[in-house]
C-alpha positions in Angstrom: -133.1 133.2 204.8 -133.1 129.6 203.9 -135.2 128.6 206.9 -137.8 131.3 205.9 -137.8 129.9 202.3 -138.3 126.4 203.5 -141.2 127.4 206.0 -142.8 129.2 203.0 -142.4 126.7 200.3 -143.5 123.7 202.9 -146.7 125.3 204.0 -147.7 127.0 200.6 -146.8 123.8 199.0 -149.3 121.8 201.4 -152.0 124.4 200.7 -151.6 124.5 196.9 -150.5 121.2 195.9 -153.9 119.9 194.9 -154.4 123.2 193.1 -151.2 122.6 191.0 -152.3 119.1 190.2 -155.7 120.3 189.1 -154.2 123.1 186.8 -151.8 120.8 185.0 -154.4 118.2 184.3 -157.3 120.4 183.4 -154.8 122.3 181.1 -154.5 119.2 179.0 -158.3 118.8 178.7 -158.6 122.6 177.8 -156.3 122.2 174.8 -158.6 119.6 173.4 -162.0 120.9 174.8 -162.3 124.7 175.0 -165.1 126.5 176.8 -168.4 126.3 174.9 -169.1 129.3 172.5 -171.2 130.1 169.4 -168.7 130.5 166.6 -169.5 133.2 164.1 -169.9 130.6 161.4 -172.6 128.9 163.5 -174.4 132.2 164.4 -174.7 133.3 160.7 -175.6 129.7 159.4 -178.4 129.8 161.9 -180.1 132.9 160.5 -182.9 132.3 158.2 -182.8 134.0 154.7 -184.0 137.6 154.6 -187.2 137.5 152.3 -188.4 140.5 150.3 -190.8 142.8 152.1 -193.0 145.5 150.7 -192.1 148.0 153.6 -189.8 148.3 156.4 -188.6 151.4 158.2 -185.2 152.8 157.7 -182.0 152.3 159.8 -182.3 156.1 160.5 -185.9 155.5 162.0 -184.9 152.7 164.3 -182.0 154.5 165.6 -184.3 157.3 166.6 -186.8 154.9 168.2 -183.9 153.3 170.1 -183.2 156.7 171.8 -179.5 156.4 171.1 -177.5 159.5 169.9 -175.5 157.1 167.7 -174.9 153.5 167.1 -171.9 151.2 166.7 -173.8 148.8 164.6 -177.4 148.5 163.2 -178.2 144.9 161.9 -181.3 143.5 160.0 -181.9 139.8 160.4 -185.0 137.7 160.0 -186.8 135.8 162.6 -190.0 133.7 162.9 -191.9 136.9 163.9 -190.6 139.0 161.1 -187.6 141.1 160.1 -185.8 142.6 162.9 -183.5 145.5 163.6 -180.8 145.0 166.2 -179.1 148.3 167.4 -175.9 148.3 169.2 -174.8 151.1 171.2 -171.7 151.5 173.2 -173.3 150.0 176.3 -176.7 149.0 175.2 -178.4 146.6 172.9 -182.1 146.8 171.7 -184.1 145.1 168.9 -187.4 146.4 167.0 -189.5 145.0 164.5 -188.6 146.4 161.0 -192.2 147.2 159.9 -193.5 149.2 162.9 -190.4 149.7 165.1 -192.4 147.9 168.1 -190.0 146.3 170.7 -188.8 142.9 169.5 -187.5 141.7 173.1 -188.5 138.1 173.7 -190.8 137.9 176.6 -192.3 134.4 176.3 -190.7 130.9 176.6 -192.8 130.0 173.5 -191.1 132.6 171.3 -187.7 131.7 172.5 -188.4 127.9 171.8 -189.6 129.0 168.3 -186.4 130.9 167.5 -184.2 128.3 168.8 -185.9 125.6 166.6 -185.7 127.9 163.5 -181.8 128.3 164.3 -181.3 124.6 164.7 -183.1 123.6 161.7 -180.9 126.3 159.5 -177.9 124.6 160.9 -179.3 121.3 160.1 -179.6 120.0 163.7 -182.7 117.7 164.9 -184.8 119.9 167.0 -188.0 117.7 166.9 -187.9 117.1 170.7 -186.8 120.7 171.5 -188.1 122.0 175.0 -187.7 125.4 176.7 -185.9 124.8 180.1 -185.5 127.9 182.0 -185.0 131.7 181.8 -182.1 133.0 183.9 -179.4 135.5 184.2 -176.5 133.1 184.6 -175.7 129.4 184.4 -172.4 127.6 184.1 -172.0 128.2 180.5 -173.1 131.7 180.3 -171.3 133.3 183.1 -168.8 135.4 180.7 -169.3 139.1 180.7 -169.5 139.3 176.8 -173.3 138.1 177.3 -174.3 140.8 179.7 -176.3 142.8 177.2 -178.4 139.8 176.5 -179.5 138.8 179.9 -181.6 137.2 181.1 -181.3 134.0 178.6 -183.8 131.5 177.6 -182.1 127.8 177.7 -183.6 125.5 175.2 -182.6 121.8 175.2 -183.1 120.3 171.6 -183.0 116.7 173.1 -181.1 115.7 170.0 -178.4 112.9 169.8 -175.6 115.3 170.8 -177.5 116.9 173.7 -177.5 120.3 172.2 -178.6 123.2 174.3 -179.0 126.7 172.9 -179.4 130.2 174.6 -181.7 132.6 173.2 -181.2 136.4 174.1 -184.2 137.9 175.8 -183.1 141.4 174.3 -182.7 140.6 170.6 -183.9 137.0 170.3 -180.5 136.0 168.9 -179.0 132.6 169.8 -175.7 133.6 171.7 -174.4 130.3 172.9 -174.6 126.7 172.4 -173.4 123.7 174.2 -173.3 119.9 173.6 -173.3 117.1 176.1 -169.6 116.2 175.2 -168.5 120.1 175.8 -170.4 120.3 179.1 -168.9 117.0 180.5 -165.3 117.7 179.4 -165.5 121.3 180.7 -166.4 120.3 184.2 -163.2 118.5 183.9 -161.3 121.4 182.2 -162.3 125.1 182.1 -164.5 125.1 185.0 -161.8 123.7 187.4 -159.0 125.4 185.7 -160.5 128.9 185.8 -162.1 128.2 189.2 -165.4 129.1 187.4 -168.2 127.9 189.7 -171.3 129.9 188.7 -171.8 131.3 192.1 -168.4 132.9 192.1 -167.9 133.7 188.6 -171.1 135.7 188.0 -169.5 138.1 190.5 -166.6 139.1 188.4 -164.8 141.5 190.7 -164.9 138.7 193.4 -163.7 136.1 191.0 -161.2 138.4 189.6 -159.5 139.0 193.1 -159.9 135.4 194.3 -158.2 133.9 191.1 -155.4 136.5 191.1 -154.7 136.0 194.6 -154.4 132.3 194.5 -152.4 132.4 191.5 -149.9 134.9 193.2 -149.3 132.5 196.1 -149.0 129.5 193.8 -146.5 131.6 192.0 -144.7 132.1 195.3 -144.8 128.5 196.2 -143.2 127.6 192.9 -140.5 130.3 193.0 -139.4 129.3 196.4 -139.4 125.5 195.5 -137.2 126.5 192.4 -134.6 128.4 194.8 -134.7 125.7 197.2 -134.2 123.0 194.4 -131.2 124.5 192.9 -129.4 125.3 196.2 -130.1 122.0 197.8 -128.7 120.1 195.1 -125.2 118.5 195.9 -122.2 117.7 193.6 -120.0 115.0 194.9 -117.4 112.9 193.1 -118.5 114.6 189.9 -122.1 113.4 190.1 -125.2 115.6 191.0 -127.0 114.2 194.1 -130.0 114.9 196.1 -129.9 115.2 199.8 -133.4 113.8 200.0 -134.8 110.3 199.7 -138.1 108.5 198.8 -141.0 110.9 197.8 -138.7 114.0 198.5 -136.1 112.9 196.2 -138.8 112.2 193.3 -140.1 115.7 194.3 -136.6 117.1 194.1 -135.5 115.5 190.8 -138.9 116.0 189.1 -139.0 119.6 190.2 -135.4 120.5 188.7 -136.5 118.6 185.4 -139.9 120.7 184.9 -138.7 123.7 186.8 -138.4 126.3 184.0 -141.8 125.0 182.7 -143.6 125.2 186.2 -142.4 128.7 186.9 -143.1 130.1 183.3 -146.5 128.3 183.2 -147.7 129.5 186.9 -146.3 133.0 186.1 -148.1 133.3 182.7 -151.4 131.8 184.4 -151.2 134.6 187.0 -150.8 137.1 184.2 -153.8 135.9 182.5 -155.7 137.7 185.5 -153.7 140.9 185.3 -156.4 143.1 183.9 -154.6 146.4 183.9 -152.6 145.6 187.3 -149.1 145.5 185.6 -149.7 145.9 182.0 -152.0 148.1 180.0 -155.4 146.8 179.1 -155.6 147.6 175.4 -158.7 149.5 175.6 -159.2 152.4 173.1 -159.4 155.7 174.6 -162.6 158.0 173.9 -160.4 160.0 171.4 -159.5 156.8 169.7 -163.1 155.4 169.5 -164.2 158.8 168.0 -161.4 158.4 165.2 -163.0 155.0 164.2 -166.6 156.3 164.3 -165.8 159.8 163.3 -169.0 161.9 162.5 -171.0 159.1 160.9 -174.1 160.6 159.5 -176.9 158.0 159.9 -179.2 159.9 157.6 -177.2 158.9 154.8 -177.5 155.2 155.1 -179.0 153.6 152.2 -182.2 151.5 152.7 -181.8 148.2 151.5 -184.0 147.5 148.4 -185.4 144.0 149.6 -187.4 143.3 146.5 -184.2 143.5 144.3 -181.9 142.1 146.9 -179.2 139.3 145.9 -180.4 135.8 146.6 -179.3 134.3 149.9 -178.6 137.2 152.2 -178.8 136.3 156.0 -177.8 139.5 157.6 -177.6 143.2 156.6 -175.4 145.4 158.8 -174.7 149.0 158.7 -171.6 150.4 160.5 -169.8 153.9 160.7 -166.0 153.9 159.7 -163.9 157.1 159.2 -167.0 159.4 159.0 -169.0 157.2 156.3 -171.6 154.7 156.7 -171.1 151.2 155.1 -173.6 148.5 154.5 -172.7 145.0 154.8 -174.8 142.2 153.1 -173.8 138.6 154.4 -174.6 135.2 152.7 -172.6 133.0 155.2 -169.8 133.8 157.7 -167.3 134.1 154.9 -169.2 135.6 151.9 -170.2 139.4 152.0 -170.8 142.5 149.9 -169.8 145.9 151.2 -171.5 149.2 149.8 -170.5 152.5 150.7 -173.3 154.7 152.1 -172.5 157.9 150.9 -173.3 156.9 147.3 -175.7 154.2 147.3 -175.0 153.6 143.7 -171.2 153.2 144.2 -169.8 149.7 143.1 -169.9 147.2 145.9 -166.6 145.5 146.9 -165.8 142.7 149.4 -163.7 144.3 152.1 -162.4 147.7 153.2 -159.2 148.8 151.7 -155.7 149.7 153.3 -156.4 153.1 152.0 -159.8 153.2 154.0 -158.0 152.4 157.1 -155.0 154.5 156.6 -157.5 157.7 157.0 -158.2 156.4 160.5 -154.5 157.0 161.3 -154.7 160.6 160.0 -157.6 161.3 162.1 -155.7 160.2 165.3 -153.2 162.9 164.4 -150.1 160.9 165.7 -148.1 160.8 162.4 -149.3 157.2 161.7 -147.9 155.1 159.0 -150.1 153.9 156.2 -152.1 150.7 157.1 -150.9 147.4 155.9 -152.4 143.9 155.9 -151.1 141.7 158.6 -149.5 138.6 157.3 -150.6 135.3 158.7 -146.9 134.5 159.5 -146.8 137.8 161.4 -145.6 137.6 165.3 -148.7 139.6 166.3 -151.1 137.9 163.6 -154.8 137.6 164.4 -157.6 136.9 162.3 -161.1 138.5 161.4 -164.3 137.0 162.4 -164.9 136.8 158.6 -162.8 134.0 157.2 -160.5 135.3 154.4 -160.9 138.9 155.3 -157.9 141.0 155.8 -156.8 142.6 159.2 -154.9 146.0 158.8 -152.2 147.4 161.0 -151.9 151.1 161.5 -148.7 152.0 163.5 -148.8 155.3 165.3 -145.6 155.9 167.2 -145.3 153.0 169.7 -148.9 152.2 169.4 -150.4 149.6 166.9 -154.0 149.3 166.0 -155.4 146.3 164.4 -158.5 146.9 162.3 -160.9 144.1 160.7 -161.1 144.6 157.1 -164.6 143.0 157.0 -166.6 145.3 159.1 -164.0 148.1 160.3 -164.1 147.0 164.0 -161.0 147.8 165.9 -159.7 144.3 167.1 -156.7 145.0 169.3 -154.6 148.0 170.5 -150.9 147.1 171.1 -148.6 149.4 172.9 -145.3 148.2 174.0 -146.8 147.1 177.3 -149.4 145.1 175.5 -146.8 143.6 173.0 -144.8 142.4 175.8 -147.9 141.0 177.5 -148.6 138.9 174.6 -145.3 137.0 174.8 -145.3 136.7 178.4 -148.9 135.4 178.7 -150.1 133.9 175.3 -146.5 132.8 174.5 -145.6 131.1 177.6 -149.0 129.8 178.6 -150.4 128.4 175.5 -147.3 128.1 173.5 -148.7 130.5 170.9 -145.3 130.9 169.1 -145.4 131.4 165.3 -143.0 128.5 164.7 -145.1 126.2 167.0 -148.4 127.4 165.5 -147.3 126.4 162.2 -146.6 122.7 163.7 -149.7 122.0 165.5 -148.8 118.4 166.2 -145.6 119.3 167.7 -147.1 122.1 169.8 -150.0 119.7 171.1 -147.3 117.1 172.0 -145.4 119.7 174.0 -148.4 121.0 175.8 -149.5 117.3 176.7 -146.1 116.2 177.8 -145.0 119.1 179.9 -148.5 119.5 181.7 -148.5 115.6 182.5 -144.9 116.0 183.8 -146.1 119.1 185.9 -149.0 116.9 187.1 -146.8 113.9 188.2 -144.4 116.5 189.9 -147.2 117.9 191.8 -148.5 114.6 192.9 -145.4 114.0 194.6 -146.1 117.3 196.6 -149.5 115.9 197.5 -148.0 112.8 198.9 -145.4 114.9 200.9 -148.0 117.2 201.9 -150.5 114.6 203.1 -147.8 113.0 205.3 -146.6 116.3 206.7 -150.2 117.1 207.7 -151.1 113.9 209.3 -147.9 113.4 211.3 
């Protein structure tokens, strides 16, 4: 048995030692510079103000034009070419001019450039030297699947001091991603390496998923066999703990014992990041659960926004179904909104959905659900709304929890017992996302940097040993 463990650890160690060094080193980089993304605050800030209009078609009419039986969301935004309705279905996205319901898809580079410049100016970014670069389905910064509904994308370089590049959806004309020169440079040394994210592989999700899951599994086996060997080969003589090795192997032994717990939990939790339903539940809503949230919404009851008397400073109007009713959400910025119930257009506006509104979702699920409660920021399973300051509600139905965004009724998360365990085994162990540490960000950062640096040093000893073994 020991001979088998030695052979497994030796050759897997030779094969994966560089990967271990890379994972620990890039983990430090990722903590400070995450993968580029357009935040909700940036997206809304880049929207022009909606100006009064004498005539636009109704949300009901645009829904008919979209050929969708129902919609998850209908949004109204302003673009350089007029007011635009964006209709979001379960699997499809489409955009229409609000005045005549003609397609608002972006088909030319000149329009994409115009939209990118407008977005940049609204955010106060210099766009004087902006140029359209390319139209493509994927590049290094747009490979995540969340952008699939918007492909192909137009990439526009603003040529400002920060080297900002914006990506324009060819489907809706929205800006869906931004990057800066700083983010791109550091992410080549961070996320791209850490996630094994080259465009050629990552754009094929299934191939990337299997590749990284398999590599992570073999890396976990290498670390586990090393832990067993490290403990069993330790000697106690004369009341002192000794290593039977010398030189680089002794360094590898001692450093391995010192950071063994961290290395094992970090590699294990990293492997779990690629689980995707293999061992744990996925957290996806069933058809029945999705229907409960959108229950029998009658889009014919959606009130048409009276643009001539609209409150000043609105950047986006959104209609969404929730609990059999339609709501209209007027947004001035990422954190300021007004919510209007659509059944009675004259109903007093409010800011967010209430706990009572969300409780009715639990009643429709028919599982003897408890009343909805707001999730406290100190909760072990706390999460935030995309709208700063908006409440997130929890509905507990037996062993399953549902988290609902109080700003727009969106189901944020479904947690069954499997998913709650996954939260600790993956997020907790891999990013130190523990409530006590999240309150002490400096301590959390110090632990991540020190432990990852220790893991990288330990892995360097494996590189030296592996190199000597390979050449001799």
